[in-house]
C-alpha positions as CSV (number, residue, x, y, z in Angstrom):
1,M,2.9,-0.7,-135.7
2,P,3.3,-1.2,-131.9
3,T,0.2,-0.8,-129.8
4,I,0.3,1.7,-126.9
5,D,-1.8,1.2,-123.8
6,L,-2.9,4.7,-122.9
7,G,-4.4,3.5,-119.6
8,S,-0.9,3.0,-118.2
9,V,0.4,6.5,-119.0
10,V,0.4,8.9,-116.1
11,G,0.0,12.6,-117.0
12,P,1.3,15.6,-115.0
13,Q,-0.3,16.4,-111.6
14,G,-3.2,18.9,-111.9
15,E,-3.5,22.1,-109.9
16,Q,-4.5,22.1,-106.2
17,G,-8.3,22.2,-105.8
18,N,-10.1,24.8,-103.7
19,T,-10.2,24.2,-99.9
20,G,-13.4,22.5,-98.8
21,P,-15.7,23.8,-96.1
22,Q,-14.7,23.3,-92.4
23,G,-16.0,20.2,-90.7
24,E,-18.2,20.1,-87.7
25,Q,-16.8,20.7,-84.2
26,G,-15.6,17.5,-82.6
27,V,-16.8,16.1,-79.3
28,A,-15.2,17.8,-76.3
29,G,-12.5,15.8,-74.5
30,P,-12.5,15.0,-70.8
31,S,-11.8,17.8,-68.3
32,L,-8.7,18.0,-66.2
33,I,-8.8,16.1,-62.9
34,S,-9.2,18.4,-60.0
35,A,-9.0,17.7,-56.3
36,S,-12.2,16.7,-54.4
37,T,-14.1,16.1,-57.7
38,Q,-15.3,12.6,-58.6
39,T,-14.2,11.5,-62.0
40,T,-15.5,8.7,-64.3
41,L,-12.9,7.0,-66.5
42,T,-14.8,5.2,-69.3
43,G,-13.2,2.3,-70.9
44,V,-10.1,2.2,-68.6
45,L,-9.2,-1.2,-67.2
46,A,-7.7,-1.8,-63.8
47,G,-4.9,-4.3,-63.4
48,D,-7.2,-7.2,-62.8
49,G,-9.1,-6.5,-66.0
50,S,-12.1,-4.9,-64.4
51,T,-13.4,-1.5,-65.6
52,V,-12.5,1.5,-63.6
53,G,-15.7,3.4,-62.7
54,V,-16.2,6.5,-60.7
55,R,-13.2,7.5,-58.6
56,A,-12.9,10.4,-56.1
57,V,-9.8,12.6,-56.4
58,D,-7.5,13.1,-53.5
59,S,-5.3,16.2,-53.1
60,T,-2.5,14.1,-51.7
61,P,-1.6,10.4,-52.1
62,T,-3.3,8.2,-49.4
63,A,-2.2,4.8,-48.3
64,N,-4.5,1.9,-49.5
65,S,-6.7,4.3,-51.4
66,N,-8.0,3.5,-55.0
67,N,-8.8,7.2,-55.6
68,L,-7.1,9.3,-58.2
69,V,-4.5,12.0,-57.1
70,S,-4.5,15.6,-58.5
71,S,-1.4,16.7,-60.4
72,G,-0.5,19.1,-57.6
73,G,-0.7,16.3,-55.0
74,V,1.6,14.1,-57.1
75,Y,4.1,17.0,-57.3
76,T,4.0,17.6,-53.6
77,K,4.4,13.9,-52.9
78,I,7.5,13.6,-55.1
79,T,9.2,16.7,-53.8
80,T,8.5,15.7,-50.2
81,D,9.9,12.2,-50.7
82,V,13.0,13.7,-52.3
83,A,13.5,16.0,-49.4
84,N,13.0,13.2,-46.9
85,A,15.5,11.0,-48.7
86,Y,18.1,13.8,-48.7
87,Q,17.6,14.3,-45.0
88,R,18.3,10.6,-44.4
89,T,21.7,11.0,-45.9
90,C,24.4,12.1,-43.5
91,N,26.8,15.0,-44.0
92,P,29.9,14.8,-41.8
93,N,29.3,16.1,-38.3
94,L,31.9,18.8,-37.5
95,L,31.4,18.2,-33.7
96,D,33.0,15.4,-31.7
97,N,31.2,13.3,-29.1
98,W,27.8,14.5,-30.3
99,Y,25.5,11.7,-29.2
100,F,24.4,12.1,-25.5
101,V,22.3,9.1,-24.8
102,G,23.5,6.2,-22.6
103,G,24.8,7.7,-19.4
104,G,28.5,7.9,-20.2
105,T,29.6,4.9,-18.2
106,G,32.3,3.9,-20.6
107,N,33.0,0.5,-22.3
108,G,31.2,1.6,-25.4
109,V,28.4,3.5,-23.7
110,F,27.8,7.1,-25.0
111,P,28.8,9.8,-24.5
112,V,32.6,9.5,-24.2
113,N,33.2,10.6,-20.6
114,Q,36.8,10.0,-19.5
115,R,36.4,12.0,-16.3
116,G,33.8,9.5,-15.2
117,Q,31.3,11.8,-13.5
118,T,27.5,11.9,-14.2
119,S,27.3,15.5,-13.1
120,Y,29.6,18.6,-13.2
121,S,29.3,22.2,-12.0
122,G,31.1,25.4,-12.8
123,A,33.2,26.6,-15.8
124,V,34.7,23.2,-16.4
125,Y,35.0,20.4,-18.9
126,T,32.3,17.9,-18.6
127,I,32.0,15.0,-21.0
128,D,34.9,14.9,-23.5
129,R,35.2,18.0,-25.8
130,W,32.3,19.8,-24.1
131,K,32.6,22.6,-21.5
132,M,30.4,24.9,-19.5
133,R,31.1,28.6,-19.5
134,E,30.1,30.1,-16.1
135,A,30.7,29.3,-12.4
136,N,27.1,28.7,-11.6
137,N,26.3,26.3,-14.5
138,S,25.6,22.7,-13.9
139,F,25.4,19.6,-16.0
140,S,23.9,16.2,-15.4
141,M,23.2,13.1,-17.5
142,D,21.5,9.8,-17.5
143,A,20.6,7.1,-20.0
144,S,18.1,9.4,-21.8
145,G,20.3,12.4,-22.4
146,I,22.0,15.4,-20.8
147,S,20.5,18.2,-18.8
148,L,21.8,21.8,-18.3
149,A,20.9,24.3,-15.7
150,K,21.9,27.7,-14.6
151,G,22.6,28.6,-11.0
152,S,20.7,31.1,-9.0
153,S,23.1,33.9,-9.8
154,A,23.6,33.1,-13.5
155,N,21.4,34.3,-16.4
156,Q,21.9,31.2,-18.5
157,C,23.9,28.0,-18.9
158,D,26.3,27.9,-21.9
159,F,27.4,24.5,-23.1
160,F,29.9,24.7,-25.9
161,Q,32.6,23.0,-28.0
162,T,35.6,24.7,-29.5
163,L,36.9,23.7,-32.9
164,E,40.5,23.6,-34.1
165,Q,41.8,26.6,-35.9
166,G,42.2,24.9,-39.3
167,T,38.5,23.9,-39.2
168,I,37.5,27.4,-38.2
169,N,39.5,28.9,-41.1
170,A,37.7,26.6,-43.5
171,L,34.3,27.6,-42.2
172,I,34.5,31.4,-42.4
173,G,32.1,32.6,-45.1
174,K,30.5,29.2,-45.5
175,T,26.8,28.4,-44.9
176,V,26.4,26.0,-42.0
177,T,23.4,24.3,-40.3
178,A,23.3,23.7,-36.6
179,S,20.7,21.3,-35.1
180,I,19.7,19.9,-31.7
181,L,17.6,16.8,-31.2
182,W,15.5,16.7,-28.0
183,A,14.5,13.8,-25.8
184,D,10.8,14.5,-26.4
185,G,11.2,13.8,-30.1
186,T,11.2,17.4,-31.2
187,M,14.1,19.2,-33.0
188,S,15.5,22.7,-33.4
189,F,17.7,23.7,-36.3
190,E,18.7,26.7,-38.3
191,S,21.2,27.7,-41.1
192,G,23.4,30.7,-41.4
193,V,26.8,32.0,-42.7
194,W,29.8,31.4,-40.4
195,D,31.3,34.8,-39.5
196,S,34.4,35.9,-37.9
197,S,32.4,36.8,-34.8
198,I,29.5,34.8,-33.1
199,V,26.3,34.4,-35.1
200,T,22.9,33.8,-33.4
201,L,21.1,31.1,-35.3
202,L,18.3,30.6,-32.9
203,N,17.1,32.7,-30.0
204,E,14.0,31.2,-28.4
205,T,12.4,31.9,-25.1
206,A,13.9,28.9,-23.4
207,F,17.2,28.4,-25.4
208,A,19.5,29.8,-28.0
209,L,22.0,28.5,-30.4
210,Y,25.2,30.2,-31.5
211,V,28.0,29.4,-34.0
212,G,31.0,31.3,-35.5
213,G,34.2,33.0,-34.5
214,N,37.6,33.3,-36.3
215,S,39.7,31.6,-33.5
216,T,39.6,29.1,-30.7
217,A,39.0,32.0,-28.3
218,Y,35.3,31.9,-29.3
219,Y,32.7,29.4,-28.2
220,N,32.4,28.1,-31.8
221,F,29.3,25.9,-31.2
222,C,27.4,27.1,-28.2
223,F,24.0,25.9,-26.8
224,R,22.4,28.2,-24.2
225,T,19.6,27.3,-21.9
226,K,17.6,30.0,-20.2
227,G,15.6,29.9,-17.0
228,S,14.6,26.4,-15.9
229,Y,14.5,24.7,-19.2
230,T,14.4,20.9,-18.5
231,N,14.2,19.2,-21.9
232,K,17.1,16.8,-22.3
233,I,19.4,16.9,-25.3
234,V,19.9,13.7,-27.3
235,A,22.3,14.8,-30.0
236,A,23.8,17.9,-31.7
237,K,25.2,18.5,-35.2
238,L,27.1,21.2,-37.1
239,E,27.4,20.6,-40.8
240,L,28.1,22.4,-44.1
241,G,25.1,23.5,-46.2
242,N,21.6,24.8,-45.5
243,T,19.9,21.5,-44.8
244,Q,20.1,19.5,-41.6
245,T,20.9,15.8,-41.9
246,L,20.9,14.9,-38.2
247,A,17.4,13.4,-38.2
248,H,14.3,12.7,-40.2
249,Q,10.6,12.3,-39.2
250,E,8.8,9.1,-38.7
251,N,5.1,9.3,-37.8
252,G,5.6,12.9,-36.7
253,V,8.6,12.2,-34.4
254,W,12.2,13.1,-35.2
255,V,14.6,10.2,-35.2
256,L,18.4,10.1,-35.8
257,N,19.7,9.2,-39.2
258,E,22.7,7.4,-37.7
259,I,24.2,6.3,-34.4
260,P,27.9,7.2,-34.2
261,N,30.6,4.6,-33.8
262,Y,31.9,4.8,-30.2
263,A,35.4,3.7,-31.0
264,E,35.7,6.4,-33.6
265,E,34.4,9.1,-31.3
266,Y,36.7,7.9,-28.5
267,Q,39.7,8.1,-30.8
268,K,38.8,11.7,-31.7
269,C,38.5,12.6,-28.1
270,L,41.9,11.1,-27.2
271,R,43.5,13.8,-29.4
272,Y,42.5,16.3,-26.7
273,F,42.4,14.4,-23.4
274,W,43.6,11.0,-22.1
275,N,42.8,9.6,-18.7
276,A,45.4,6.9,-18.7
277,K,44.3,4.4,-16.2
278,F,44.0,0.7,-16.3
279,P,42.8,-1.8,-13.6
280,S,45.7,-3.2,-11.5
281,T,45.8,-6.6,-9.7
282,A,44.6,-5.0,-6.5
283,A,40.8,-4.4,-6.3
284,G,39.8,-0.9,-6.9
285,Q,43.3,0.2,-7.9
286,Y,44.4,1.7,-11.2
287,V,47.7,2.1,-12.9
288,A,48.9,4.0,-15.9
289,P,51.5,2.6,-18.4
290,I,54.9,4.3,-18.3
291,S,57.2,3.2,-21.1
292,N,60.3,4.6,-19.4
293,F,60.9,6.1,-16.0
294,A,64.5,6.9,-15.0
295,A,66.0,9.1,-12.3
296,T,68.1,12.0,-13.6
297,S,69.2,13.3,-10.2
298,S,68.5,12.7,-6.5
299,T,65.3,14.7,-6.7
300,S,64.0,14.3,-10.3
301,A,63.2,11.6,-12.8
302,S,62.2,11.6,-16.5
303,C,59.1,9.9,-17.8
304,H,58.0,8.8,-21.2
305,V,54.4,7.9,-21.8
306,T,53.2,6.5,-25.1
307,C,49.8,7.9,-26.0
308,P,47.2,5.9,-27.9
309,V,47.0,8.7,-30.6
310,A,49.0,11.7,-31.4
311,M,47.7,14.5,-29.2
312,R,46.7,17.9,-30.6
313,T,49.7,19.6,-29.0
314,A,52.1,19.0,-26.1
315,P,49.8,18.1,-23.2
316,T,49.7,19.3,-19.6
317,V,50.4,16.3,-17.4
318,S,49.0,15.7,-13.9
319,G,48.7,12.7,-11.7
320,T,49.8,10.8,-8.7
321,L,53.1,8.9,-8.9
322,Q,54.1,5.6,-7.3
323,Y,57.5,4.2,-8.1
324,I,59.2,0.9,-7.5
325,R,63.0,0.3,-7.3
326,G,64.2,-2.5,-9.5
327,T,65.9,-4.1,-6.4
328,E,62.8,-3.6,-4.2
329,M,60.0,-4.9,-6.3
330,G,58.1,-6.1,-3.2
331,S,57.8,-2.6,-1.7
332,A,56.5,0.6,-3.2
333,V,57.1,4.2,-2.3
334,N,54.2,6.7,-2.7
335,L,55.1,10.2,-3.6
336,T,51.8,11.9,-2.9
337,S,53.0,15.0,-1.0
338,G,55.7,17.4,-2.1
339,F,55.6,15.8,-5.5
340,T,55.6,18.1,-8.5
341,L,53.8,17.1,-11.6
342,G,51.8,19.5,-13.8
343,E,54.1,20.7,-16.5
344,T,53.7,20.8,-20.2
345,A,55.2,17.7,-21.7
346,N,57.5,17.6,-24.7
347,L,55.6,15.7,-27.5
348,Q,57.4,13.5,-30.0
349,G,54.9,11.7,-32.2
350,N,52.7,9.6,-29.8
351,T,55.2,9.9,-26.9
352,A,54.9,12.6,-24.1
353,N,58.1,13.3,-22.3
354,F,58.1,15.1,-19.0
355,T,60.0,15.4,-15.7
356,V,58.8,14.7,-12.1
357,T,60.5,16.3,-9.1
358,H,60.2,15.8,-5.3
359,G,61.9,18.4,-3.1
360,S,62.2,16.4,0.1
361,H,62.7,12.8,-1.2
362,S,65.8,11.4,-2.7
363,F,65.4,9.3,-5.8
364,P,67.6,6.3,-5.9
365,G,70.8,6.5,-7.8
366,L,70.9,5.6,-11.5
367,S,72.9,2.5,-10.8
368,T,70.0,0.8,-8.9
369,G,67.6,0.7,-11.7
370,L,64.1,2.3,-11.4
371,Y,60.7,1.3,-12.6
372,G,57.7,3.6,-12.2
373,L,54.0,3.7,-12.5
374,F,51.2,6.2,-11.8
375,T,48.1,5.5,-9.8
376,A,46.5,8.4,-11.6
377,L,47.7,10.2,-14.8
378,T,45.9,12.6,-17.2
379,L,47.2,14.3,-20.3
380,S,45.3,17.3,-21.5
381,A,45.7,19.1,-24.8
382,E,42.2,20.6,-24.7
383,L,41.2,23.8,-26.4
């Protein structure tokens, strides 16, 4: 008969026993770290293997400090850093020629200033794309920025830029942010919704800032100085969204996120205005390039000027003409009086076509050949 090892047989599991009595309360864990309370971390090693002893607790992270930081301080630090990083990104600036430091002397020196003056007065265009509104307004600039002033009979000085209609249409109903950077390192900015009429974003004692309008008849971005406000303007920005990205703070001072490219800003400005002059061989003289100049009658001639970029619309042409006959290259005839030039040109691509007339001077016949140049020529398609 086989032998059975009963020790290897496992029987069915018995019933669950009664629950035993509750154990004693465990030792309390460490309390939460709170600001301004010294905390001892027992058994925690530093990076060099030494034991971390008593450490104070800071409410915000501090440079070169070995103290702990409260959870609220860590949160604040993270959110602040994220906000600062976002401000250092750059949304597109909807304004042209928006950097005002340099003196506007040309040859890559901001701002773009084709009219060439360092001061302007009245309701006129000043630096490219920017205009003043009232007769008693005045504008001046130097290497550190631009200054605006009202005249004795004016309540304020309005300095504005008008946008193109397509841009205006796209902005209506959108949140925008307008900002101004001052020469003293401070900054003014505010957000609002672009409306079909002008919206006041800022209205301080010394200055105000307006945006809006549903057409080019409005001052779409307008900065107003009041009284004798003398702080110079370094830069301006208009952008989509409710956060400004013109500048960020470094050691409490606002600094620009970017310096614009002069060539790009100049090309934008040429769409609206071109002062077409180049140095001639004679000292102090300038000439403008004419791709074609031909007499059409005894008192008129047609001109064709190739523009560096396609202008916004057919420009108004003004200037002073000097022409040279093909058979008389050594002598020039100036037509500075009785000479009519100031008409709206026909625009074909980059070429502006217009006619010049002179009531008392007879242009040479077509058979002689005619070459022409201008000692001054401007084409304006400004808003």
